[in-house]
Every structure is written in structure tokens, then in C-alpha cells.
The first five atom37 places (N, CA, C, CB, O) and aatype in JSON, in Angstrom:
{
  "aatype": [20, 20, 20, 20, 20, 20, 20, 20, 20, 20, 20, 20, 20, 20, 20, 20, 20, 20, 20, 20, 20, 20, 20, 20, 20, 20, 20, 20, 20, 20, 20, 20, 20, 20, 20, 20, 20, 20, 20, 20, 20, 20, 20, 20, 20, 20, 20, 20, 20, 20, 20, 20, 20, 20, 20, 20, 20, 20, 20, 20, 20, 20, 20, 20, 20, 20, 20, 20, 20, 20, 20, 20, 20, 20, 20, 20, 20, 20, 20, 20, 20, 20, 20, 20, 20, 20, 20, 20, 20, 20, 20, 20, 20, 20, 20, 20, 20, 20, 20, 20, 20, 20, 20, 20, 20],
  "atom_mask": [
    [1, 1, 1, 1, 1],
    [1, 1, 1, 1, 1],
    [1, 1, 1, 1, 1],
    [1, 1, 1, 1, 1],
    [1, 1, 1, 1, 1],
    [1, 1, 1, 1, 1],
    [1, 1, 1, 1, 1],
    [1, 1, 1, 1, 1],
    [1, 1, 1, 1, 1],
    [1, 1, 1, 1, 1],
    [1, 1, 1, 1, 1],
    [1, 1, 1, 1, 1],
    [1, 1, 1, 1, 1],
    [1, 1, 1, 1, 1],
    [1, 1, 1, 1, 1],
    [1, 1, 1, 1, 1],
    [1, 1, 1, 1, 1],
    [1, 1, 1, 1, 1],
    [1, 1, 1, 1, 1],
    [1, 1, 1, 1, 1],
    [1, 1, 1, 1, 1],
    [1, 1, 1, 1, 1],
    [1, 1, 1, 1, 1],
    [1, 1, 1, 1, 1],
    [1, 1, 1, 1, 1],
    [1, 1, 1, 1, 1],
    [1, 1, 1, 1, 1],
    [1, 1, 1, 1, 1],
    [1, 1, 1, 1, 1],
    [1, 1, 1, 1, 1],
    [1, 1, 1, 1, 1],
    [1, 1, 1, 1, 1],
    [1, 1, 1, 1, 1],
    [1, 1, 1, 1, 1],
    [1, 1, 1, 1, 1],
    [1, 1, 1, 1, 1],
    [1, 1, 1, 1, 1],
    [1, 1, 1, 1, 1],
    [1, 1, 1, 1, 1],
    [1, 1, 1, 1, 1],
    [1, 1, 1, 1, 1],
    [1, 1, 1, 1, 1],
    [1, 1, 1, 1, 1],
    [1, 1, 1, 1, 1],
    [1, 1, 1, 1, 1],
    [1, 1, 1, 1, 1],
    [1, 1, 1, 1, 1],
    [1, 1, 1, 1, 1],
    [1, 1, 1, 1, 1],
    [1, 1, 1, 1, 1],
    [1, 1, 1, 1, 1],
    [1, 1, 1, 1, 1],
    [1, 1, 1, 1, 1],
    [1, 1, 1, 1, 1],
    [1, 1, 1, 1, 1],
    [1, 1, 1, 1, 1],
    [1, 1, 1, 1, 1],
    [1, 1, 1, 1, 1],
    [1, 1, 1, 1, 1],
    [1, 1, 1, 1, 1],
    [1, 1, 1, 1, 1],
    [1, 1, 1, 1, 1],
    [1, 1, 1, 1, 1],
    [1, 1, 1, 1, 1],
    [1, 1, 1, 1, 1],
    [1, 1, 1, 1, 1],
    [1, 1, 1, 1, 1],
    [1, 1, 1, 1, 1],
    [1, 1, 1, 1, 1],
    [1, 1, 1, 1, 1],
    [1, 1, 1, 1, 1],
    [1, 1, 1, 1, 1],
    [1, 1, 1, 1, 1],
    [1, 1, 1, 1, 1],
    [1, 1, 1, 1, 1],
    [1, 1, 1, 1, 1],
    [1, 1, 1, 1, 1],
    [1, 1, 1, 1, 1],
    [1, 1, 1, 1, 1],
    [1, 1, 1, 1, 1],
    [1, 1, 1, 1, 1],
    [1, 1, 1, 1, 1],
    [1, 1, 1, 1, 1],
    [1, 1, 1, 1, 1],
    [1, 1, 1, 1, 1],
    [1, 1, 1, 1, 1],
    [1, 1, 1, 1, 1],
    [1, 1, 1, 1, 1],
    [1, 1, 1, 1, 1],
    [1, 1, 1, 1, 1],
    [1, 1, 1, 1, 1],
    [1, 1, 1, 1, 1],
    [1, 1, 1, 1, 1],
    [1, 1, 1, 1, 1],
    [1, 1, 1, 1, 1],
    [1, 1, 1, 1, 1],
    [1, 1, 1, 1, 1],
    [1, 1, 1, 1, 1],
    [1, 1, 1, 1, 1],
    [1, 1, 1, 1, 1],
    [1, 1, 1, 1, 1],
    [1, 1, 1, 1, 1],
    [1, 1, 1, 1, 1],
    [1, 1, 1, 1, 1],
    [1, 1, 1, 1, 1]
  ],
  "atom_positions": [
    [[219.03, 3.1, 177.18], [217.64, 2.92, 176.85], [216.82, 2.89, 178.14], [217.43, 1.62, 176.02], [217.21, 2.24, 179.11]],
    [[215.68, 3.58, 178.15], [214.83, 3.65, 179.33], [214.1, 2.33, 179.53], [213.82, 4.81, 179.2], [213.64, 1.69, 178.59]],
    [[214.0, 1.95, 180.78], [213.28, 0.73, 181.12], [211.81, 1.06, 181.35], [213.9, 0.04, 182.38], [211.49, 2.06, 182.0]],
    [[210.94, 0.24, 180.84], [209.51, 0.48, 181.02], [208.95, -0.51, 182.02], [208.75, 0.37, 179.67], [209.54, -1.55, 182.28]],
    [[207.82, -0.17, 182.58], [207.13, -1.06, 183.51], [205.65, -1.01, 183.19], [207.41, -0.68, 185.0], [205.16, -0.04, 182.62]],
    [[204.93, -2.05, 183.57], [203.49, -2.09, 183.27], [202.74, -0.93, 183.94], [202.9, -3.43, 183.72], [203.07, -0.52, 185.05]],
    [[201.74, -0.44, 183.26], [200.88, 0.61, 183.81], [200.01, 0.03, 184.92], [200.0, 1.25, 182.71], [199.43, -1.04, 184.75]],
    [[199.92, 0.72, 186.03], [199.08, 0.29, 187.15], [198.22, 1.48, 187.57], [199.95, -0.24, 188.35], [198.71, 2.42, 188.18]],
    [[196.93, 1.42, 187.23], [196.01, 2.52, 187.54], [195.94, 2.79, 189.03], [194.61, 2.2, 187.02], [195.69, 3.93, 189.44]],
    [[196.16, 1.77, 189.87], [196.08, 1.95, 191.32], [197.06, 3.01, 191.81], [196.34, 0.62, 192.03], [196.81, 3.67, 192.81]],
    [[198.17, 3.17, 191.12], [199.17, 4.18, 191.51], [198.64, 5.6, 191.36], [200.43, 4.01, 190.68], [199.15, 6.52, 191.99]],
    [[197.62, 5.79, 190.52], [197.08, 7.12, 190.26], [195.79, 7.4, 191.03], [196.83, 7.29, 188.79], [195.27, 8.52, 191.0]],
    [[195.28, 6.39, 191.7], [194.06, 6.57, 192.49], [194.46, 6.96, 193.91], [193.19, 5.26, 192.48], [194.36, 6.16, 194.84]],
    [[194.92, 8.19, 194.05], [195.49, 8.63, 195.31], [194.57, 9.54, 196.12], [196.78, 9.34, 195.05], [194.95, 10.03, 197.18]],
    [[193.36, 9.76, 195.63], [192.37, 10.53, 196.39], [191.02, 9.83, 196.29], [192.28, 12.01, 195.87], [190.77, 9.06, 195.37]],
    [[190.17, 10.12, 197.25], [188.81, 9.56, 197.2], [188.08, 10.01, 195.95], [188.01, 9.97, 198.45], [187.3, 9.25, 195.37]],
    [[188.33, 11.24, 195.52], [187.67, 11.76, 194.33], [188.12, 11.01, 193.07], [187.96, 13.26, 194.18], [187.31, 10.74, 192.18]],
    [[189.39, 10.67, 193.0], [189.9, 9.91, 191.85], [189.29, 8.51, 191.84], [191.45, 9.82, 191.9], [188.91, 8.01, 190.78]],
    [[189.19, 7.89, 193.0], [188.59, 6.55, 193.09], [187.11, 6.62, 192.73], [188.77, 5.96, 194.51], [186.6, 5.75, 192.03]],
    [[186.42, 7.64, 193.21], [185.0, 7.82, 192.89], [184.79, 7.94, 191.38], [184.45, 9.07, 193.6], [183.92, 7.27, 190.83]],
    [[185.58, 8.75, 190.73], [185.44, 8.95, 189.28], [185.75, 7.66, 188.53], [186.37, 10.08, 188.79], [185.06, 7.31, 187.57]],
    [[186.78, 6.95, 188.96], [187.19, 5.69, 188.32], [186.08, 4.64, 188.43], [188.48, 5.17, 188.96], [185.73, 4.0, 187.44]],
    [[185.54, 4.47, 189.64], [184.47, 3.49, 189.83], [183.19, 3.92, 189.11], [184.18, 3.3, 191.33], [182.49, 3.08, 188.56]],
    [[182.89, 5.2, 189.11], [181.69, 5.69, 188.44], [181.73, 5.37, 186.95], [181.54, 7.21, 188.64], [180.72, 4.94, 186.38]],
    [[182.88, 5.56, 186.32], [183.01, 5.23, 184.89], [182.78, 3.74, 184.65], [184.4, 5.64, 184.37], [182.12, 3.36, 183.68]],
    [[183.33, 2.9, 185.52], [183.16, 1.46, 185.36], [181.7, 1.06, 185.52], [184.02, 0.69, 186.36], [181.19, 0.26, 184.74]],
    [[181.02, 1.61, 186.52], [179.61, 1.29, 186.74], [178.74, 1.82, 185.61], [179.13, 1.85, 188.09], [177.76, 1.18, 185.23]],
    [[179.09, 2.98, 185.05], [178.32, 3.51, 183.93], [178.44, 2.62, 182.7], [178.78, 4.93, 183.58], [177.48, 2.49, 181.94]],
    [[179.6, 2.02, 182.5], [179.79, 1.1, 181.38], [178.89, -0.12, 181.54], [181.27, 0.67, 181.26], [178.31, -0.59, 180.56]],
    [[178.77, -0.62, 182.76], [177.86, -1.73, 183.05], [178.42, -3.12, 182.83], [176.67, -1.58, 182.23], [177.74, -4.1, 183.14]],
    [[179.63, -3.25, 182.31], [180.23, -4.56, 182.08], [180.7, -5.14, 183.43], [181.43, -4.47, 181.07], [181.57, -4.55, 184.07]],
    [[180.13, -6.27, 183.86], [180.51, -6.84, 185.16], [182.01, -7.1, 185.3], [179.75, -8.13, 185.38], [182.56, -6.91, 186.38]],
    [[182.67, -7.54, 184.24], [184.1, -7.8, 184.31], [184.87, -6.5, 184.54], [184.6, -8.49, 183.03], [185.84, -6.47, 185.3]],
    [[184.45, -5.43, 183.88], [185.1, -4.13, 184.05], [184.85, -3.59, 185.46], [184.59, -3.12, 183.0], [185.76, -3.05, 186.08]],
    [[183.64, -3.74, 185.96], [183.32, -3.29, 187.32], [184.16, -4.05, 188.33], [181.81, -3.49, 187.62], [184.73, -3.45, 189.25]],
    [[184.26, -5.37, 188.18], [185.06, -6.19, 189.09], [186.53, -5.76, 189.04], [184.93, -7.69, 188.72], [187.18, -5.66, 190.08]],
    [[187.05, -5.51, 187.84], [188.44, -5.06, 187.68], [188.64, -3.7, 188.36], [188.82, -4.99, 186.18], [189.63, -3.48, 189.05]],
    [[187.7, -2.79, 188.15], [187.81, -1.46, 188.75], [187.74, -1.54, 190.28], [186.69, -0.54, 188.22], [188.47, -0.83, 190.97]],
    [[186.87, -2.39, 190.8], [186.8, -2.57, 192.25], [188.12, -3.12, 192.8], [185.64, -3.51, 192.62], [188.59, -2.7, 193.85]],
    [[188.72, -4.07, 192.07], [190.0, -4.65, 192.49], [191.09, -3.58, 192.48], [190.4, -5.83, 191.57], [191.89, -3.5, 193.41]],
    [[191.12, -2.76, 191.43], [192.13, -1.72, 191.32], [191.95, -0.68, 192.43], [192.06, -1.04, 189.94], [192.93, -0.26, 193.05]],
    [[190.73, -0.28, 192.68], [190.45, 0.69, 193.74], [190.79, 0.11, 195.11], [188.98, 1.13, 193.71], [191.32, 0.81, 195.97]],
    [[190.49, -1.16, 195.32], [190.8, -1.82, 196.59], [192.31, -1.88, 196.81], [190.19, -3.24, 196.63], [192.79, -1.68, 197.92]],
    [[193.06, -2.16, 195.75], [194.52, -2.16, 195.88], [195.03, -0.77, 196.22], [195.18, -2.66, 194.57], [195.96, -0.62, 197.01]],
    [[194.42, 0.25, 195.63], [194.83, 1.63, 195.91], [194.55, 2.0, 197.36], [194.11, 2.6, 194.98], [195.33, 2.72, 197.98]],
    [[193.44, 1.52, 197.91], [193.05, 1.84, 199.29], [193.78, 0.98, 200.32], [191.55, 1.66, 199.46], [193.96, 1.39, 201.46]],
    [[194.2, -0.22, 199.91], [194.87, -1.13, 200.84], [194.05, -2.39, 201.03], [195.12, -0.45, 202.19], [193.09, -2.4, 201.81]],
    [[194.42, -3.43, 200.34], [193.66, -4.67, 200.3], [193.5, -5.32, 201.68], [194.32, -5.64, 199.36], [192.42, -5.81, 202.0]],
    [[194.54, -5.32, 202.48], [194.5, -6.0, 203.77], [193.46, -5.37, 204.7], [195.87, -5.98, 204.43], [192.64, -6.08, 205.27]],
    [[193.51, -4.07, 204.85], [192.56, -3.38, 205.73], [191.13, -3.51, 205.21], [192.94, -1.89, 205.87], [190.2, -3.72, 205.99]],
    [[190.95, -3.38, 203.9], [189.61, -3.5, 203.33], [189.05, -4.91, 203.53], [189.63, -3.15, 201.83], [187.88, -5.07, 203.88]],
    [[189.89, -5.92, 203.32], [189.44, -7.3, 203.5], [188.95, -7.5, 204.94], [190.58, -8.3, 203.18], [187.92, -8.13, 205.16]],
    [[189.69, -6.97, 205.89], [189.3, -7.08, 207.3], [187.96, -6.37, 207.54], [190.39, -6.48, 208.22], [187.09, -6.9, 208.23]],
    [[187.8, -5.18, 206.97], [186.56, -4.42, 207.14], [185.36, -5.12, 206.5], [186.71, -3.03, 206.55], [184.24, -5.01, 206.99]],
    [[185.61, -5.84, 205.41], [184.54, -6.54, 204.69], [184.23, -7.88, 205.36], [184.94, -6.77, 203.22], [183.15, -8.45, 205.15]],
    [[185.16, -8.38, 206.17], [184.96, -9.66, 206.83], [185.47, -10.83, 206.0], [183.51, -9.86, 207.15], [184.95, -11.94, 206.09]],
    [[186.49, -10.58, 205.19], [187.08, -11.61, 204.36], [188.58, -11.64, 204.61], [186.79, -11.36, 202.85], [189.14, -10.73, 205.23]],
    [[189.21, -12.7, 204.14], [190.67, -12.71, 204.15], [191.15, -11.91, 202.95], [191.23, -14.18, 204.13], [190.4, -11.68, 202.0]],
    [[192.39, -11.49, 203.0], [192.98, -10.76, 201.87], [192.94, -11.63, 200.62], [194.44, -10.33, 202.2], [192.6, -11.15, 199.53]],
    [[193.29, -12.89, 200.78], [193.29, -13.81, 199.65], [191.88, -14.01, 199.11], [193.89, -15.17, 200.06], [191.67, -14.09, 197.9]],
    [[190.89, -14.08, 200.02], [189.5, -14.24, 199.6], [189.01, -13.04, 198.81], [188.62, -14.45, 200.82], [188.26, -13.2, 197.85]],
    [[189.42, -11.84, 199.22], [189.02, -10.63, 198.5], [189.67, -10.59, 197.12], [189.38, -9.37, 199.31], [189.02, -10.25, 196.13]],
    [[190.96, -10.94, 197.06], [191.62, -11.01, 195.76], [190.92, -12.02, 194.85], [193.1, -11.4, 195.93], [190.73, -11.75, 193.66]],
    [[190.54, -13.17, 195.4], [189.86, -14.19, 194.61], [188.5, -13.7, 194.12], [189.7, -15.48, 195.43], [188.16, -13.88, 192.95]],
    [[187.73, -13.08, 195.01], [186.4, -12.58, 194.64], [186.47, -11.52, 193.55], [185.7, -12.01, 195.87], [185.59, -11.45, 192.69]],
    [[187.52, -10.7, 193.57], [187.66, -9.62, 192.6], [188.56, -10.0, 191.43], [188.2, -8.39, 193.28], [188.82, -9.17, 190.56]],
    [[189.03, -11.23, 191.4], [189.9, -11.69, 190.33], [189.14, -11.9, 189.03], [190.59, -12.98, 190.73], [187.91, -11.78, 188.99]],
    [[189.87, -12.21, 187.97], [189.27, -12.38, 186.65], [188.2, -13.46, 186.62], [190.34, -12.7, 185.64], [187.23, -13.34, 185.86]],
    [[188.35, -14.49, 187.41], [187.35, -15.57, 187.45], [186.4, -15.41, 188.64], [188.04, -16.93, 187.52], [185.56, -16.27, 188.88]],
    [[186.53, -14.32, 189.36], [185.72, -14.1, 190.56], [184.29, -13.7, 190.22], [186.34, -13.03, 191.42], [183.98, -13.25, 189.12]],
    [[183.44, -13.89, 191.21], [182.04, -13.5, 191.08], [181.56, -13.07, 192.47], [181.16, -14.68, 190.5], [180.84, -13.82, 193.13]],
    [[181.97, -11.86, 192.91], [181.64, -11.44, 194.27], [180.13, -11.29, 194.45], [182.34, -10.13, 194.6], [179.41, -10.87, 193.54]],
    [[179.67, -11.63, 195.63], [178.25, -11.46, 195.93], [177.95, -9.97, 196.02], [177.87, -12.19, 197.25], [178.85, -9.14, 196.21]],
    [[176.68, -9.64, 195.89], [176.29, -8.24, 196.03], [176.62, -7.75, 197.43], [174.78, -8.05, 195.73], [177.03, -6.61, 197.61]],
    [[176.44, -8.62, 198.42], [176.76, -8.28, 199.8], [178.23, -7.88, 199.93], [176.45, -9.47, 200.74], [178.56, -6.89, 200.58]],
    [[179.12, -8.65, 199.29], [180.55, -8.34, 199.35], [180.85, -7.03, 198.65], [181.36, -9.47, 198.72], [181.65, -6.23, 199.15]],
    [[180.23, -6.79, 197.51], [180.45, -5.54, 196.78], [179.95, -4.35, 197.61], [179.72, -5.57, 195.4], [180.65, -3.34, 197.73]],
    [[178.77, -4.47, 198.19], [178.22, -3.38, 199.0], [179.12, -3.09, 200.2], [176.8, -3.73, 199.48], [179.37, -1.93, 200.52]],
    [[179.6, -4.13, 200.87], [180.49, -3.94, 202.02], [181.82, -3.33, 201.6], [180.73, -5.27, 202.74], [182.37, -2.48, 202.29]],
    [[182.34, -3.77, 200.46], [183.61, -3.25, 199.96], [183.49, -1.77, 199.63], [184.07, -4.03, 198.72], [184.34, -0.97, 200.03]],
    [[182.44, -1.4, 198.93], [182.24, 0.01, 198.57], [182.11, 0.85, 199.84], [180.98, 0.17, 197.68], [182.68, 1.94, 199.92]],
    [[181.37, 0.35, 200.82], [181.22, 1.09, 202.08], [182.56, 1.18, 202.82], [180.16, 0.4, 202.97], [182.88, 2.23, 203.38]],
    [[183.33, 0.1, 202.84], [184.62, 0.11, 203.51], [185.6, 1.09, 202.86], [185.22, -1.3, 203.51], [186.5, 1.61, 203.52]],
    [[185.42, 1.35, 201.56], [186.25, 2.33, 200.86], [185.78, 3.76, 201.12], [186.25, 2.05, 199.36], [186.38, 4.72, 200.62]],
    [[184.71, 3.91, 201.9], [184.2, 5.24, 202.19], [183.32, 5.78, 201.08], [185.33, 6.18, 202.43], [183.13, 6.99, 200.97]],
    [[182.78, 4.88, 200.27], [181.93, 5.26, 199.15], [180.51, 4.72, 199.4], [182.5, 4.72, 197.8], [180.27, 4.02, 200.38]],
    [[179.6, 5.06, 198.51], [178.26, 4.48, 198.57], [177.77, 4.24, 197.15], [177.28, 5.4, 199.34], [178.14, 4.94, 196.21]],
    [[176.94, 3.23, 197.03], [176.33, 2.94, 195.73], [175.14, 3.87, 195.56], [175.9, 1.44, 195.61], [174.44, 4.18, 196.52]],
    [[174.92, 4.31, 194.33], [173.82, 5.22, 194.05], [173.21, 4.83, 192.71], [174.3, 6.7, 194.04], [173.93, 4.49, 191.77]],
    [[171.9, 4.89, 192.63], [171.2, 4.56, 191.39], [170.64, 5.84, 190.8], [170.06, 3.51, 191.65], [170.06, 6.67, 191.5]],
    [[170.83, 5.99, 189.49], [170.3, 7.15, 188.78], [169.6, 6.67, 187.52], [171.42, 8.17, 188.43], [169.91, 5.6, 187.0]],
    [[168.68, 7.45, 187.04], [168.0, 7.15, 185.78], [169.01, 7.34, 184.65], [166.74, 8.07, 185.58], [169.68, 8.36, 184.56]],
    [[169.09, 6.34, 183.79], [169.95, 6.44, 182.61], [169.17, 7.17, 181.54], [170.41, 5.03, 182.11], [168.15, 6.68, 181.06]],
    [[169.63, 8.32, 181.16], [168.89, 9.17, 180.22], [168.73, 8.54, 178.85], [169.57, 10.49, 180.08], [167.78, 8.84, 178.13]],
    [[169.65, 7.67, 178.48], [169.57, 7.06, 177.16], [169.08, 5.62, 177.23], [170.93, 7.12, 176.48], [169.22, 4.86, 176.26]],
    [[168.52, 5.23, 178.35], [168.08, 3.85, 178.53], [166.87, 3.54, 177.65], [167.75, 3.59, 179.99], [165.87, 4.26, 177.71]],
    [[166.94, 2.47, 176.84], [165.81, 2.1, 175.99], [164.67, 1.47, 176.78], [166.26, 1.16, 174.91], [163.57, 1.31, 176.25]],
    [[164.92, 1.1, 178.01], [163.91, 0.4, 178.82], [163.36, 1.27, 179.94], [164.5, -0.87, 179.41], [162.93, 0.75, 180.97]],
    [[163.36, 2.54, 179.76], [162.85, 3.42, 180.8], [161.4, 3.11, 181.08], [163.0, 4.9, 180.41], [160.61, 2.91, 180.15]],
    [[161.06, 3.06, 182.32], [159.69, 2.73, 182.73], [158.75, 3.86, 182.33], [159.61, 2.48, 184.26], [159.05, 5.04, 182.53]],
    [[157.63, 3.48, 181.78], [156.65, 4.48, 181.36], [155.4, 4.41, 182.2], [156.3, 4.3, 179.89], [154.52, 5.27, 182.11]],
    [[155.3, 3.37, 183.04], [154.13, 3.22, 183.9], [154.28, 4.05, 185.15], [153.91, 1.75, 184.26], [155.38, 4.2, 185.69]],
    [[153.19, 4.59, 185.59], [153.2, 5.3, 186.87], [152.73, 4.32, 187.94], [152.28, 6.58, 186.82], [151.77, 3.58, 187.75]],
    [[153.44, 4.33, 189.05], [153.07, 3.47, 190.17], [152.02, 4.19, 191.0], [154.32, 3.1, 191.04], [152.2, 5.35, 191.37]],
    [[150.93, 3.49, 191.29], [149.85, 4.09, 192.06], [150.15, 4.18, 193.52], [148.59, 3.32, 191.86], [149.33, 4.67, 194.3]]
  ]
}
């Protein structure tokens, strides 16, 4: 009988493009817990120790911030994304019910 092991998405995030697509899907969903989980998975794929050093945190601190009970600051998220060689980008959500209708003078 074949032995099974738990699925680990980090094993499949082997290119920057794969990590970009993975994080983009999480950010599009908008669920903070999903975003935090995706950031943790991507960070594990890139190498937690080096990223923690680049962000200015300990490895344990980064794991804690991105853990299930974590609540990383925006500063930490921005530094982490940059350390992974990525950037945050804002786009208009085409299906957003709260799209601004006012013109700024």
C-alpha cells in the first residue's frame, strides 16, 4: 500500500511566477486569514530564515506573525513582499459595489 503525506503548496512554488500567481489569488480573495496563510507558504518556499533577516525579524518572529493567530503589521507585510522580490499593487476591482463615483478636483 502506498504511503501518503500531507500536501504542501510550498513544494510547488518553485518559481517567482508561481509565487506571484499564488499570492495574487489570495489577495484577490481578500480574506486576511487566507492572505496570511499564502504569505507564510510563499515565505517557506523562498526560505524563511533569509527572508526573516531581510525583513528585520527573527525566524521565529516571522513564523509567529504569519501563523494562524498572527496579525502582521502592514510594515512587516510590505517588507516581506519586497524581500521576496515582489511588490504590492492596487487595481480597480471591476465588480466592486463600492466603486467611487466622485471625481476628485
